[in-house]
C-alpha positions, 0 to 999 in steps of 0.5 A: 299121507306119508311115503310108506303109507302111499307105497303100501297103498300103491302096492295093494292096488297093484296087487288087486288091479294089475294084470299079470302074465307069464312067458318063457324067459329066453336066454341062457339057462338050459332046461329050466328056461326052455320048460318053465314060464318064469318071465313075468309081465305086470300091466296096471291101468294108469287110471287105477293108480291111487294118485291124483290127476297131476301125478297120473300126468307125471306118470304118463310123461316120465314113464312114457316108454313103459305106458302102452297105447291102452294106457297101462303101465308095463313092467317085466321081470325075468332075473330069477328062476322062480315065477313067484320071485319074478312076480314080486320083483315086477310088482316092487319095481312098478311101485318104485317107478310110480313113486319115483315118477310122482316125486316132484323135484325140489326147486333149485335156489340159485346161489352165488359162489363162495369167497373160497370158490372164487379164490380157487377159480382165480388161482386156477385162472392165474396158473393157466395164464402163467403157463401160457405166458411161459410158452410164448417167445421172449420179447425184445424187452426181456 
């Protein structure tokens, strides 16, 4: 399954199974903030996310601060003045978080420094040593 297809599938499942609630946003904004419930909270049961068992474990581990005791992934959005835009932002953020959490990092292949890198290190070391040498008291031999 390609990245786009899985993102579309995840988005579809979030739209279908997520619980959405609205509340007043708070903060500056005058009458709009005081009167309109524009803050959106989206909660999606981790068990309903269309990924494998290992990926669900990764989600629980990597997004632990966003997973509730009821095993729901929780995302809020309150940037926009309109409830619909905040809802779209929250759903999009949830999809991005899920995709980021299930992406397995590429395994690092250890390598040796190149000849040029070793030469730069040697040059820096020699420059540093000569600077320190210049600060010493002259010896009796000089």
